[in-house]
C-alpha positions as CSV (number, residue, x, y, z in Angstrom):
1,M,-25.2,-24.6,-13.1
2,T,-27.5,-22.1,-14.7
3,V,-27.8,-18.5,-13.5
4,R,-31.4,-18.9,-12.3
5,K,-30.6,-22.2,-10.5
6,G,-27.6,-20.7,-8.8
7,L,-29.5,-17.6,-7.8
8,A,-32.4,-19.7,-6.5
9,L,-30.0,-21.9,-4.4
10,F,-28.2,-18.8,-3.0
11,L,-31.4,-17.1,-2.0
12,G,-33.0,-20.3,-0.7
13,L,-30.0,-21.4,1.4
14,S,-29.4,-17.9,2.7
15,F,-33.1,-17.5,3.7
16,L,-33.3,-21.0,5.3
17,V,-30.2,-20.8,7.4
18,S,-30.9,-17.2,8.4
19,S,-34.4,-18.2,9.5
20,I,-33.0,-21.1,11.6
21,V,-30.3,-18.8,13.1
22,L,-32.8,-16.1,14.1
23,L,-35.4,-18.6,15.5
24,S,-32.7,-20.3,17.6
25,S,-31.1,-17.2,18.9
26,I,-33.4,-14.2,19.3
27,D,-35.5,-13.5,22.4
28,L,-37.5,-10.6,23.9
29,N,-34.2,-8.9,24.9
30,T,-33.1,-8.9,21.3
31,I,-36.2,-6.8,20.4
32,D,-35.3,-4.3,23.1
33,V,-31.8,-4.0,21.9
34,L,-32.9,-3.5,18.3
35,A,-35.4,-0.8,19.4
36,K,-32.6,1.2,21.0
37,A,-30.1,0.8,18.1
38,N,-28.2,3.9,17.0
39,V,-29.5,4.6,13.5
40,K,-26.9,7.2,12.9
41,M,-24.1,4.6,13.4
42,L,-25.8,2.4,10.9
43,G,-25.6,5.3,8.5
44,Y,-21.8,5.2,9.0
45,V,-21.9,1.5,8.1
46,F,-23.5,2.4,4.8
47,L,-20.8,5.0,4.1
48,L,-18.2,2.4,4.9
49,L,-19.7,0.2,2.3
50,I,-19.6,3.0,-0.3
51,L,-16.0,3.7,0.6
52,S,-15.2,0.0,0.2
53,W,-16.8,0.0,-3.3
54,C,-14.8,3.0,-4.3
55,L,-11.5,1.6,-3.1
56,D,-12.3,-1.8,-4.7
57,A,-13.0,-0.1,-8.0
58,Y,-9.7,2.0,-7.7
59,K,-7.8,-1.2,-7.0
60,L,-9.1,-2.9,-10.2
61,H,-8.5,0.3,-12.2
62,S,-4.9,0.3,-10.9
63,V,-4.4,-3.4,-11.7
64,V,-5.6,-2.9,-15.2
65,A,-3.2,0.1,-15.6
66,A,-0.4,-2.1,-14.3
67,A,-1.1,-4.5,-17.2
68,G,-0.8,-1.6,-19.6
69,E,-4.5,-1.2,-20.3
70,H,-7.1,1.3,-19.4
71,I,-10.7,1.2,-18.2
72,S,-12.9,3.9,-16.8
73,Y,-13.5,4.2,-13.1
74,K,-17.3,3.7,-13.6
75,F,-16.6,0.5,-15.6
76,A,-14.4,-0.8,-12.7
77,F,-17.4,-0.3,-10.4
78,L,-19.7,-2.3,-12.7
79,L,-17.1,-5.1,-13.1
80,N,-16.8,-5.5,-9.3
81,W,-20.5,-5.7,-8.9
82,L,-20.7,-8.3,-11.6
83,R,-17.9,-10.2,-9.8
84,Y,-20.1,-10.3,-6.6
85,F,-23.1,-11.5,-8.6
86,G,-21.0,-14.2,-10.4
87,C,-19.6,-15.4,-7.1
88,A,-23.1,-15.6,-5.5
89,I,-24.6,-17.9,-8.2
90,T,-21.7,-20.4,-8.5
91,P,-20.2,-23.0,-6.2
92,M,-16.9,-22.0,-4.6
93,Q,-17.6,-18.4,-5.8
94,S,-16.0,-19.4,-9.1
95,G,-18.3,-17.3,-11.4
96,G,-17.0,-13.9,-10.6
97,G,-13.9,-14.2,-12.7
98,P,-15.7,-15.1,-16.0
99,F,-17.9,-12.0,-15.8
100,Q,-14.9,-9.8,-15.4
101,V,-12.8,-11.5,-18.1
102,Y,-15.7,-11.4,-20.5
103,F,-16.3,-7.6,-20.1
104,L,-12.6,-6.9,-20.1
105,Y,-12.4,-8.8,-23.4
106,K,-15.4,-6.9,-24.8
107,S,-13.5,-3.6,-23.9
108,G,-10.6,-4.7,-26.0
109,I,-8.4,-6.5,-23.4
110,P,-7.2,-10.0,-24.5
111,I,-8.5,-13.0,-22.6
112,G,-5.1,-14.0,-21.3
113,K,-4.5,-10.5,-20.0
114,G,-8.0,-10.4,-18.6
115,I,-7.4,-13.6,-16.7
116,A,-4.1,-12.3,-15.3
117,I,-5.9,-9.0,-14.2
118,T,-8.7,-10.9,-12.5
119,L,-6.4,-13.5,-10.9
120,V,-4.1,-10.8,-9.5
121,G,-7.0,-9.1,-7.8
122,T,-8.0,-12.4,-6.2
123,L,-4.5,-13.3,-5.2
124,M,-4.0,-9.9,-3.5
125,T,-7.1,-10.5,-1.3
126,L,-6.0,-14.1,-0.5
127,L,-2.5,-13.0,0.4
128,Q,-3.9,-10.3,2.7
129,I,-6.3,-12.7,4.4
130,G,-3.6,-15.3,4.6
131,I,-1.4,-12.8,6.5
132,V,-4.2,-11.8,8.9
133,V,-5.7,-15.2,9.7
134,P,-2.6,-16.6,11.5
135,M,-2.5,-13.4,13.5
136,A,-6.1,-13.8,14.4
137,L,-5.6,-17.4,15.6
138,L,-2.7,-16.3,17.7
139,Y,-4.2,-13.1,19.1
140,V,-7.8,-14.4,19.6
141,P,-7.6,-18.2,19.8
142,E,-11.0,-18.2,21.5
143,L,-12.6,-17.5,18.1
144,M,-12.2,-21.2,17.2
145,K,-12.4,-22.8,20.6
146,G,-14.8,-25.7,20.6
147,K,-15.8,-25.1,17.0
148,L,-14.7,-28.4,15.5
149,L,-16.8,-27.9,12.3
150,L,-15.3,-24.5,11.6
151,K,-11.8,-25.9,12.3
152,G,-12.3,-28.6,9.8
153,A,-13.5,-26.0,7.3
154,L,-10.4,-23.9,8.0
155,Y,-8.1,-26.8,7.1
156,Y,-10.2,-27.6,4.0
157,V,-10.0,-24.0,2.7
158,A,-6.3,-23.8,3.5
159,I,-5.6,-26.8,1.3
160,F,-7.5,-25.2,-1.6
161,V,-5.6,-21.9,-1.2
162,M,-2.2,-23.6,-1.1
163,A,-3.2,-25.7,-4.2
164,M,-4.2,-22.5,-6.0
165,W,-0.9,-20.8,-5.2
166,V,1.0,-23.9,-6.5
167,I,-0.9,-23.7,-9.8
168,V,-0.2,-20.0,-10.1
169,V,3.5,-20.5,-9.4
170,L,3.7,-23.3,-11.9
171,S,1.8,-21.3,-14.5
172,L,4.6,-18.6,-14.2
173,L,7.6,-20.9,-13.8
174,R,6.5,-23.9,-15.9
175,P,4.0,-22.6,-18.5
176,N,4.7,-25.7,-20.8
177,L,3.5,-28.0,-18.0
178,I,0.3,-26.0,-17.8
179,K,0.0,-26.2,-21.6
180,K,0.2,-30.0,-21.5
181,L,-2.4,-30.1,-18.7
182,S,-4.8,-27.9,-20.7
183,G,-4.3,-30.1,-23.7
184,A,-5.0,-33.2,-21.7
185,I,-8.2,-31.5,-20.4
186,I,-9.4,-30.6,-23.9
187,L,-8.7,-34.2,-25.1
188,F,-10.7,-35.5,-22.1
189,L,-13.6,-33.2,-23.0
190,N,-13.4,-34.4,-26.6
191,R,-13.6,-38.0,-25.4
192,W,-16.8,-37.2,-23.5
193,G,-18.3,-35.5,-26.5
194,L,-18.1,-32.0,-25.0
195,V,-15.6,-30.7,-27.6
196,R,-16.1,-31.8,-31.2
197,K,-13.2,-33.6,-32.8
198,K,-12.7,-31.0,-35.6
199,R,-12.4,-28.2,-33.0
200,V,-9.9,-29.9,-30.7
201,L,-6.8,-28.5,-32.5
202,K,-8.4,-25.0,-32.6
203,F,-9.1,-25.2,-28.9
204,V,-5.6,-26.4,-28.1
205,R,-4.0,-23.7,-30.1
206,R,-6.1,-21.0,-28.5
207,A,-5.4,-22.4,-25.0
208,Y,-1.6,-22.3,-25.7
209,R,-1.9,-18.8,-27.1
210,E,-3.8,-17.5,-24.1
211,I,-1.4,-19.3,-21.6
212,D,1.5,-17.5,-23.3
213,N,-0.5,-14.2,-23.2
214,Y,-1.4,-14.7,-19.6
215,N,2.2,-15.5,-18.6
216,R,3.6,-12.6,-20.6
217,N,1.1,-10.1,-19.1
218,F,1.5,-11.4,-15.6
219,Q,5.1,-10.5,-15.7
220,L,4.1,-6.9,-16.5
221,F,2.9,-6.5,-12.9
222,F,6.5,-6.9,-11.7
223,T,8.3,-4.9,-14.4
224,S,6.9,-1.9,-16.2
225,G,3.6,-2.0,-14.2
226,L,5.3,-2.4,-10.8
227,A,4.4,1.1,-9.5
228,K,0.7,0.7,-10.3
229,F,0.8,-2.9,-9.0
230,L,2.1,-1.7,-5.6
231,L,-0.5,1.1,-5.6
232,A,-3.2,-1.5,-6.2
233,F,-1.9,-3.6,-3.3
234,L,-1.9,-0.6,-1.0
235,V,-5.5,0.3,-2.0
236,S,-6.5,-3.4,-1.5
237,W,-5.4,-3.1,2.2
238,L,-7.4,0.1,2.6
239,Q,-10.4,-1.5,1.0
240,M,-10.1,-4.4,3.5
241,I,-9.9,-2.0,6.4
242,A,-13.0,-0.2,5.2
243,L,-14.9,-3.4,4.7
244,F,-13.9,-4.9,8.0
245,S,-14.8,-1.7,9.8
246,I,-18.4,-2.5,9.1
247,L,-18.8,-5.2,11.8
248,P,-17.6,-3.2,14.8
249,C,-19.8,-0.3,13.7
250,I,-22.8,-2.6,13.6
251,I,-22.0,-3.9,17.1
252,W,-21.5,-0.4,18.4
253,A,-24.8,0.7,16.8
254,L,-26.5,-2.0,18.9
255,G,-24.9,-0.6,22.1
256,F,-22.3,-3.2,22.8
257,N,-18.6,-2.6,23.4
258,V,-16.3,-4.6,21.2
259,S,-12.6,-4.4,20.4
260,Y,-12.0,-3.2,16.9
261,I,-9.0,-5.6,16.5
262,E,-11.0,-8.6,17.6
263,A,-13.9,-7.7,15.3
264,F,-11.4,-7.3,12.4
265,F,-9.8,-10.6,13.1
266,A,-13.2,-12.4,13.4
267,Q,-14.1,-11.1,9.9
268,A,-10.8,-12.1,8.4
269,L,-11.2,-15.6,9.8
270,L,-14.8,-15.9,8.5
271,M,-13.9,-14.5,5.1
272,F,-11.1,-17.0,4.8
273,L,-13.5,-19.9,5.7
274,L,-15.9,-18.7,3.0
275,Y,-13.5,-19.2,0.1
276,F,-14.0,-22.4,-1.8
277,V,-17.2,-23.3,0.1
278,P,-19.2,-25.5,-2.3
279,T,-22.5,-23.7,-1.9
280,P,-23.3,-20.8,-4.3
281,G,-21.8,-17.6,-2.8
282,A,-21.0,-19.5,0.4
283,S,-24.7,-19.2,1.2
284,G,-25.8,-20.8,4.4
285,V,-22.3,-21.3,5.6
286,A,-21.8,-17.6,5.8
287,E,-24.9,-17.0,7.9
288,G,-24.3,-20.0,10.2
289,G,-20.6,-19.6,10.5
290,G,-20.9,-15.9,11.1
291,T,-23.3,-16.5,13.9
292,A,-21.0,-19.0,15.5
293,I,-17.9,-16.7,15.3
294,F,-19.6,-13.5,16.1
295,A,-21.1,-15.0,19.3
296,F,-17.6,-14.5,20.7
297,L,-18.1,-10.7,20.3
298,V,-21.8,-10.3,21.3
299,P,-24.3,-12.2,23.4
300,W,-25.8,-15.3,21.7
301,N,-29.3,-13.6,21.4
302,M,-27.7,-10.9,19.2
303,A,-25.2,-13.1,17.2
304,G,-27.6,-14.1,14.5
305,V,-28.9,-10.5,14.0
306,V,-25.3,-9.2,13.8
307,A,-24.2,-11.9,11.3
308,I,-27.2,-11.4,9.0
309,T,-26.8,-7.6,9.2
310,W,-23.1,-7.9,8.5
311,R,-23.9,-10.2,5.5
312,L,-26.4,-7.6,4.2
313,F,-23.9,-4.8,4.1
314,T,-20.8,-6.8,3.0
315,E,-22.5,-9.1,0.4
316,Y,-26.2,-8.9,-0.2
317,L,-26.2,-5.2,-1.4
318,S,-23.2,-5.8,-3.7
319,I,-24.8,-8.9,-5.1
320,A,-28.1,-7.0,-5.7
321,M,-26.2,-4.3,-7.6
322,G,-24.4,-7.0,-9.6
323,A,-27.7,-8.7,-10.4
324,V,-29.2,-5.4,-11.7
325,T,-26.0,-4.7,-13.7
326,A,-26.0,-8.2,-15.2
327,V,-29.6,-8.0,-16.3
328,L,-29.2,-4.5,-17.8
329,L,-26.0,-5.3,-19.7
330,L,-26.6,-9.0,-20.6
331,G,-30.1,-10.2,-19.7
332,W,-30.5,-13.6,-18.2
333,G,-29.6,-15.4,-21.4
334,G,-26.4,-13.4,-21.8
335,A,-25.4,-14.1,-18.3
336,E,-25.9,-17.9,-18.9
337,K,-23.6,-17.6,-22.0
338,V,-20.9,-15.9,-20.0
339,L,-20.8,-18.6,-17.4
340,S,-20.7,-21.3,-20.0
341,G,-17.7,-19.7,-21.6
342,Y,-19.5,-18.4,-24.6
343,T,-18.6,-15.3,-26.6
344,S,-20.0,-14.3,-29.9
345,N,-16.4,-13.9,-31.2
346,D,-15.8,-17.6,-30.5
347,E,-18.6,-18.6,-32.8
348,E,-17.5,-16.2,-35.5
349,E,-13.9,-17.7,-35.4
350,S,-15.3,-21.2,-35.7
């Protein structure tokens, strides 16, 4: 999928579902509530977003340090915005990693180590949400009551997450098995004409080298880099708290009373559901699913407004910053090449 097509799908689906949600939920009372909204409280929401960005950048900075490398704090900010943008334009939010790995590589960090750094950040978030979601289902079972579609999505995502963990564990305990799998994939691509025959051996050798590099560097997080790794994990929790504090503040700004814990759990459940959604950046599903889940916290005529406002602060603004960063640093053509696995160094080596 191209960058332009992915972005168009993201914007189109988000706008379409948001329109349907708003048209099916808002009424005259909604307008009255919005007119009386506490603008000062919405200012706190924006500050929480800034705090979340700062903590997320510090988390990445610490993970890179745990791997024995160094990047500037400003660069960590840009990488995270690029991750948001990459996730928004690709199915299952798979495009964020390539952007981070590419720019880490350009800053002198090997690809295998860059993959390990990026994967660790993702696994931290998945582990945290994986801990919180069962608590949410036990503490607030009403969140999923009668929502058969969302329950099905929950099981679907849980299977993908478990499969991801299995692959990660195998990559660490049985790297030779992963090498054989990667070799088989390269041969399959060659059979379909996607990899030229004369380059198969080169690709296999590079894949093996990067798997060894990834495995070796992943182990750094639990040896010499353990202190920085634990710091990053702590900061990751703080970042989640800052991000998940946005929803209750939005609801309080609208004049409704809501339990902070229930709002926190509702977001954890929704965020978990949005992982591995096949639409670019979980567009459409996020707006519709958010409305369905947040209706437990606020009246139905406000659920759509709350879901879209929440999405604005937790995703849209970060994606917009990522889009600006990608265009300034790469241009549209450069972004296309990153997503297709292109680097100028690859061509020089060939």
